[in-house]
C-alpha positions as CSV (number, residue, x, y, z in Angstrom):
1,M,84.2,-48.8,88.5
2,K,87.8,-48.9,87.4
3,N,89.0,-46.1,89.6
4,L,89.2,-47.6,93.1
5,W,89.9,-44.2,94.7
6,L,86.6,-42.8,93.4
7,K,84.7,-46.0,94.4
8,Y,86.1,-45.9,98.0
9,T,85.5,-42.2,98.4
10,L,81.9,-42.5,97.2
11,Y,81.2,-45.4,99.5
12,R,82.6,-43.4,102.5
13,L,80.7,-40.2,101.6
14,G,77.5,-42.2,100.9
15,L,77.8,-44.0,104.2
16,F,78.4,-40.7,106.0
17,A,75.4,-39.0,104.3
18,V,73.0,-41.9,105.1
19,L,74.1,-42.0,108.8
20,V,73.7,-38.2,109.1
21,I,70.1,-38.4,107.7
22,I,69.2,-41.3,110.0
23,L,70.8,-39.7,113.1
24,R,69.3,-36.3,112.3
25,L,65.9,-37.8,113.1
26,L,67.2,-38.7,116.6
27,M,69.4,-35.8,117.7
28,P,70.4,-32.3,116.8
29,I,72.4,-31.7,113.6
30,L,75.7,-31.0,115.2
31,F,75.7,-34.2,117.2
32,A,74.3,-36.2,114.2
33,I,77.3,-35.0,112.1
34,L,79.8,-35.9,114.8
35,V,78.4,-39.3,115.5
36,A,77.9,-40.1,111.8
37,G,81.6,-39.2,111.2
38,M,82.8,-41.5,113.9
39,L,80.4,-44.3,112.9
40,S,81.2,-44.1,109.2
41,F,84.9,-44.1,110.0
42,A,84.6,-47.3,112.1
43,I,82.3,-49.0,109.6
44,S,84.6,-48.2,106.7
45,I,87.6,-49.6,108.5
46,I,85.7,-52.9,109.1
47,F,83.8,-53.3,105.8
48,L,85.9,-51.5,103.2
49,S,89.2,-53.2,104.0
50,K,89.3,-55.0,100.6
51,L,89.1,-51.7,98.7
52,R,91.8,-50.1,100.9
53,D,94.0,-53.1,100.3
54,E,93.6,-52.8,96.6
55,I,94.3,-49.1,96.7
56,S,97.5,-49.7,98.8
57,K,98.6,-52.3,96.2
58,Q,98.1,-49.7,93.4
59,I,100.1,-47.1,95.4
60,Y,102.9,-49.6,96.1
61,E,103.1,-50.7,92.4
62,K,103.1,-47.2,91.1
63,R,105.8,-46.2,93.6
64,Q,107.9,-49.1,92.6
65,N,107.6,-48.3,88.9
66,T,108.3,-44.6,89.5
67,F,111.1,-44.7,92.0
68,G,112.8,-48.1,91.6
69,S,113.6,-50.1,94.7
70,G,113.4,-47.1,97.0
71,D,117.0,-47.3,98.0
72,T,118.8,-44.7,95.9
73,E,122.3,-46.1,96.7
74,S,121.4,-49.6,95.5
75,D,119.8,-48.2,92.4
76,L,123.0,-46.1,91.7
77,E,125.2,-49.1,92.3
78,N,123.1,-51.4,90.1
79,S,123.2,-48.9,87.2
80,K,127.0,-48.6,87.5
81,L,127.4,-52.4,87.6
82,D,125.1,-52.7,84.6
83,A,127.2,-50.1,82.7
84,L,130.4,-52.0,83.6
85,E,129.0,-55.3,82.5
86,S,127.8,-53.9,79.2
87,N,131.3,-52.4,78.6
88,A,132.9,-55.7,79.4
89,K,130.8,-57.5,76.9
90,K,131.8,-55.0,74.2
91,T,135.6,-55.3,74.7
92,P,137.3,-58.6,74.4
93,A,139.1,-59.9,77.4
94,K,142.9,-59.5,77.3
95,T,145.0,-62.6,77.7
96,K,147.9,-62.6,80.1
97,S,151.2,-63.2,78.4
98,K,154.4,-64.4,80.1
């Protein structure tokens, strides 16, 4: 699957559903749901760490592409400096005369 969000969500929900079905045979439904929720959370933290890392990389890259460096003052300063540099290249430098 290309969409890591969907893959991660389906793995978590599938794990939860399987645990609920298994635990339902051993205990009442309410306790089975609670225990399955806790177990699926713990298991997903341990075994789905690679998927979570990939998702966090996607979030980081998307945020960097959308918002720049994250420091608005630095981005503003950089854009002003870029504008000054481009203006300096367009106009020839004046020579000092005595």
